[in-house]
DSSP file (Angstrom, degrees, kcal/mol; ACC not computed):
  #  RESIDUE AA STRUCTURE BP1 BP2  ACC     N-H-->O    O-->H-N    N-H-->O    O-->H-N    TCO  KAPPA ALPHA  PHI   PSI    X-CA   Y-CA   Z-CA
    1    1 A Q              0   0    0      0, 0.0     2,-0.5     0, 0.0     0, 0.0   0.000 360.0 360.0 360.0 134.4  103.2  -65.2   92.0
    2    2 A Q        -     0   0    0      2,-0.0     2,-0.3     0, 0.0     0, 0.0  -0.895 360.0-154.9-109.5 132.6  103.7  -67.8   89.3
    3    3 A S        -     0   0    0     -2,-0.5     2,-0.5     0, 0.0     0, 0.0  -0.777   5.0-142.0-108.3 151.6  101.3  -67.9   86.3
    4    4 A V        -     0   0    0     -2,-0.3     5,-0.1     2,-0.0    -2,-0.0  -0.943  24.3-111.7-114.2 132.8  100.4  -70.8   84.2
    5    5 A A    >>  -     0   0    0     -2,-0.5     4,-0.9     1,-0.1     3,-0.7  -0.314  24.3-129.3 -58.3 137.6   99.8  -70.6   80.4
    6    6 A L  H >> S+     0   0    0      1,-0.3     3,-1.0     2,-0.2     4,-0.8   0.912 108.5  54.9 -62.9 -40.8   96.2  -71.3   79.6
    7    7 A G  H 34>S+     0   0    0      1,-0.2     5,-3.9     2,-0.2    -1,-0.3   0.759  97.7  65.8 -63.6 -22.7   97.2  -73.9   76.9
    8    8 A A  H X45S+     0   0    0     -3,-0.7     3,-0.8     3,-0.2    -1,-0.2   0.828  93.5  58.6 -64.5 -31.5   99.2  -75.7   79.6
    9    9 A V  H <<5S+     0   0    0     -3,-1.0    -1,-0.2    -4,-0.9    -2,-0.2   0.874 114.3  37.0 -64.3 -34.4   96.0  -76.6   81.5
   10   10 A F  T 3<5S-     0   0    0     -4,-0.8    -1,-0.2    -3,-0.1    -2,-0.2   0.358 116.3-115.0 -95.2   6.1   94.7  -78.3   78.4
   11   11 A R  T < 5S+     0   0    0     -3,-0.8     2,-0.3     1,-0.2    -3,-0.2   0.858  72.6 135.5  56.7  40.2   98.3  -79.7   77.4
   12   12 A L      < -     0   0    0     -5,-3.9    -1,-0.2    -6,-0.1     2,-0.1  -0.873  54.7-125.3-112.6 146.1   98.2  -77.6   74.3
   13   13 A T     >  -     0   0    0     -2,-0.3     4,-2.9    -3,-0.1     3,-0.4  -0.461  34.9-101.8 -77.1 162.6  101.1  -75.5   73.0
   14   14 A E  H  > S+     0   0    0      1,-0.2     4,-2.3     2,-0.2     5,-0.2   0.908 124.3  49.9 -50.1 -41.7  100.5  -71.9   72.3
   15   15 A T  H  > S+     0   0    0      1,-0.2     4,-1.6     2,-0.2    -1,-0.2   0.819 111.1  48.0 -71.4 -29.4  100.2  -72.6   68.6
   16   16 A A  H  > S+     0   0    0     -3,-0.4     4,-1.9     2,-0.2    -1,-0.2   0.892 112.2  50.6 -69.9 -43.3   97.7  -75.4   69.2
   17   17 A L  H  X S+     0   0    0     -4,-2.9     4,-2.4     1,-0.2    -2,-0.2   0.921 110.6  48.0 -60.3 -46.1   95.6  -73.2   71.5
   18   18 A L  H  X S+     0   0    0     -4,-2.3     4,-2.6    -5,-0.3    -1,-0.2   0.861 108.1  55.3 -63.1 -39.8   95.6  -70.4   69.0
   19   19 A A  H  X S+     0   0    0     -4,-1.6     4,-1.8     2,-0.2    -1,-0.2   0.896 108.2  48.0 -59.8 -41.5   94.6  -72.8   66.3
   20   20 A K  H  X S+     0   0    0     -4,-1.9     4,-1.8     2,-0.2    -2,-0.2   0.904 112.0  50.4 -65.5 -45.1   91.6  -74.0   68.3
   21   21 A L  H  X S+     0   0    0     -4,-2.4     4,-2.5     1,-0.2    -2,-0.2   0.905 107.2  53.2 -64.1 -40.0   90.5  -70.4   69.1
   22   22 A E  H  X S+     0   0    0     -4,-2.6     4,-2.6     1,-0.2    -1,-0.2   0.904 108.7  50.4 -63.8 -37.1   90.7  -69.4   65.4
   23   23 A L  H  X S+     0   0    0     -4,-1.8     4,-1.4     2,-0.2    -1,-0.2   0.871 110.3  49.9 -66.8 -34.4   88.4  -72.4   64.5
   24   24 A L  H  X S+     0   0    0     -4,-1.8     4,-2.0     2,-0.2    -2,-0.2   0.889 111.3  48.3 -69.6 -39.9   86.0  -71.2   67.2
   25   25 A V  H  < S+     0   0    0     -4,-2.5     7,-0.3     2,-0.2    -2,-0.2   0.902 109.5  52.5 -62.4 -40.9   86.1  -67.7   65.8
   26   26 A A  H  < S+     0   0    0     -4,-2.6    -2,-0.2     1,-0.2    -1,-0.2   0.823 113.7  44.7 -67.0 -29.8   85.5  -68.9   62.3
   27   27 A K  H  < S+     0   0    0     -4,-1.4    -1,-0.2     1,-0.2    -2,-0.2   0.803 128.7  25.9 -79.6 -33.5   82.4  -70.9   63.5
   28   28 A Y    >X  +     0   0    0     -4,-2.0     4,-1.9    -5,-0.1     3,-1.8  -0.497  68.9 159.3-127.5  61.2   81.1  -68.1   65.6
   29   29 A P  T 34 S+     0   0    0      0, 0.0    -1,-0.1     0, 0.0    -3,-0.1   0.734  77.0  53.4 -62.0 -24.2   82.4  -64.8   64.0
   30   30 A N  T 34 S+     0   0    0      1,-0.1     3,-0.1    -3,-0.1    -5,-0.1   0.572 114.3  42.0 -83.5 -11.3   79.6  -62.7   65.6
   31   31 A D  T <4 S+     0   0    0     -3,-1.8    15,-3.0     1,-0.2    16,-1.1   0.737 116.8  26.8-109.3 -27.3   80.4  -64.0   69.0
   32   32 A Y  E  <  -A   45   0A   0     -4,-1.9     2,-0.3    -7,-0.3    13,-0.2  -0.921  56.4-172.3-138.2 162.7   84.3  -64.1   69.4
   33   33 A R  E     -A   44   0A   0     11,-2.1    11,-3.4    -2,-0.3     2,-0.4  -0.991  13.6-148.9-153.7 151.8   87.3  -62.3   67.9
   34   34 A I  E     -A   43   0A   0     -2,-0.3     2,-0.3     9,-0.2     9,-0.2  -0.987  16.5-173.2-121.8 121.8   91.0  -62.6   68.0
   35   35 A D  E     -A   42   0A   0      7,-2.5     7,-2.8    -2,-0.4     2,-0.5  -0.836   9.6-154.2-109.4 152.6   93.2  -59.5   67.7
   36   36 A E  E     +A   41   0A   0     -2,-0.3     2,-0.5     5,-0.2     5,-0.2  -0.960  15.8 173.4-127.7 111.5   97.0  -59.4   67.3
   37   37 A I  E >  S-A   40   0A   0      3,-2.5     3,-2.5    -2,-0.5    -2,-0.0  -0.974  73.1 -19.9-119.3 123.4   98.9  -56.4   68.5
   38   38 A A  T 3  S-     0   0    0     -2,-0.5    -1,-0.1     1,-0.3     3,-0.1   0.872 128.6 -49.8  51.7  40.9  102.7  -56.4   68.5
   39   39 A G  T 3  S+     0   0    0      1,-0.2     2,-0.6    -3,-0.0    -1,-0.3   0.395 114.0 117.7  81.0  -4.2  102.8  -60.2   68.5
   40   40 A I  E <   -A   37   0A   0     -3,-2.5    -3,-2.5     2,-0.0     2,-0.4  -0.860  53.6-148.3 -99.5 121.4  100.2  -60.6   71.4
   41   41 A H  E     -A   36   0A   0     -2,-0.6     2,-0.4    -5,-0.2    -5,-0.2  -0.710  10.2-165.8 -90.0 138.8   97.0  -62.3   70.7
   42   42 A Q  E     -A   35   0A   0     -7,-2.8    -7,-2.5    -2,-0.4     2,-0.5  -0.994   8.1-151.0-126.1 127.9   93.9  -61.2   72.5
   43   43 A F  E     -A   34   0A   0     -2,-0.4     2,-0.4    -9,-0.2    -9,-0.2  -0.839  18.3-169.0-100.3 131.4   90.8  -63.4   72.5
   44   44 A S  E     -A   33   0A   0    -11,-3.4   -11,-2.1    -2,-0.5     2,-0.7  -0.961  21.4-143.3-126.9 139.8   87.5  -61.4   72.9
   45   45 A R  E     +A   32   0A   0     -2,-0.4   -13,-0.2   -13,-0.2   -14,-0.1  -0.905  19.4 179.7-101.5 113.7   84.0  -62.5   73.6
   46   46 A L        +     0   0    0    -15,-3.0     2,-0.9    -2,-0.7   -14,-0.2   0.910  70.0  59.0 -83.5 -44.0   81.7  -60.1   71.6
   47   47 A N    >   -     0   0    0    -16,-1.1     3,-0.8     1,-0.2    -1,-0.2  -0.776  61.7-175.6 -94.7 107.1   78.3  -61.7   72.5
   48   48 A K  T 3  S+     0   0    0     -2,-0.9    -1,-0.2     1,-0.2    -2,-0.0   0.450  79.6  63.6 -81.1   0.8   78.0  -61.5   76.4
   49   49 A N  T 3  S+     0   0    0      2,-0.1    -1,-0.2     0, 0.0     2,-0.1   0.487  71.2 119.9-102.0  -0.7   74.7  -63.4   76.2
   50   50 A I    <   -     0   0    0     -3,-0.8    -5,-0.0   -19,-0.1   -19,-0.0  -0.410  63.6-131.2 -67.2 133.8   76.2  -66.6   74.8
   51   51 A E     >  -     0   0    0      1,-0.2     4,-2.0    -2,-0.1     5,-0.2  -0.766   5.2-149.2 -89.5 120.3   75.6  -69.6   77.1
   52   52 A P  H  > S+     0   0    0      0, 0.0     4,-1.9     0, 0.0     5,-0.2   0.863  96.7  51.7 -51.6 -42.0   78.7  -71.6   77.8
   53   53 A L  H  > S+     0   0    0      1,-0.2     4,-2.9     2,-0.2     5,-0.2   0.934 109.2  51.0 -64.0 -44.7   76.8  -74.9   78.2
   54   54 A Q  H  > S+     0   0    0      1,-0.2     4,-3.0     2,-0.2    -1,-0.2   0.891 106.2  53.6 -65.1 -37.4   75.0  -74.4   75.0
   55   55 A L  H  X S+     0   0    0     -4,-2.0     4,-2.0     2,-0.2    -1,-0.2   0.886 112.4  45.3 -54.4 -45.0   78.2  -73.8   73.2
   56   56 A L  H  X S+     0   0    0     -4,-1.9     4,-1.9     2,-0.2    -2,-0.2   0.899 111.7  51.6 -71.0 -39.3   79.5  -77.1   74.6
   57   57 A K  H  X S+     0   0    0     -4,-2.9     4,-1.4     2,-0.2    -2,-0.2   0.937 109.8  50.1 -59.5 -45.9   76.3  -78.9   73.7
   58   58 A N  H  X S+     0   0    0     -4,-3.0     4,-2.3     1,-0.2    -2,-0.2   0.912 109.7  52.5 -52.5 -43.9   76.6  -77.5   70.1
   59   59 A H  H  < S+     0   0    0     -4,-2.0    -1,-0.2     1,-0.2    -2,-0.2   0.844 112.1  42.3 -69.0 -30.5   80.1  -78.7   69.9
   60   60 A Y  H  < S+     0   0    0     -4,-1.9    -1,-0.2    -3,-0.2    -2,-0.2   0.595 121.3  40.0 -90.6  -8.1   79.4  -82.3   70.9
   61   61 A T  H  < S+     0   0    0     -4,-1.4     2,-0.2    -5,-0.2    -2,-0.2   0.568  93.9  97.3-104.5 -15.4   76.2  -82.6   68.9
   62   62 A D     <  -     0   0    0     -4,-2.3     3,-0.4    -5,-0.2     4,-0.0  -0.557  65.4-145.2 -80.6 138.5   77.4  -80.7   65.7
   63   63 A K  S    S+     0   0    0      1,-0.3     2,-0.8    -2,-0.2    -1,-0.1   0.755  99.2  56.2 -70.9 -26.7   78.7  -82.9   62.9
   64   64 A E  S    S-     0   0    0      2,-0.0    -1,-0.3    -3,-0.0    -2,-0.1  -0.539  85.3-176.6-104.7  67.6   81.1  -80.1   62.0
   65   65 A Q        -     0   0    0     -2,-0.8     2,-1.4    -3,-0.4    -6,-0.1  -0.202  37.1-107.9 -66.6 156.4   82.8  -79.9   65.4
   66   66 A V        +     0   0    0     -7,-0.1     2,-0.3     2,-0.0    -1,-0.1  -0.670  67.3 141.3 -85.3  88.2   85.5  -77.4   66.1
   67   67 A T              0   0    0     -2,-1.4     0, 0.0     1,-0.1     0, 0.0  -0.905 360.0 360.0-133.5 157.4   88.5  -79.8   66.2
   68   68 A V              0   0    0     -2,-0.3    -1,-0.1   -45,-0.0    -2,-0.0   0.336 360.0 360.0-126.6 360.0   92.1  -79.9   65.2
């Protein structure tokens, strides 16, 4: 079985993907977290009730978008 890196789906390097996720965590610290253990990053969703479509709507309508 061959796996594809998540960043590759969006044509991002691992560093660029991590930077995007860190910005998301900075904007929504109560909803998301990144842990690093032994050089492995783990992205966690803390708020299970967050609506993905609302998050996208906030991103595209917010003046301070999460961009790099």
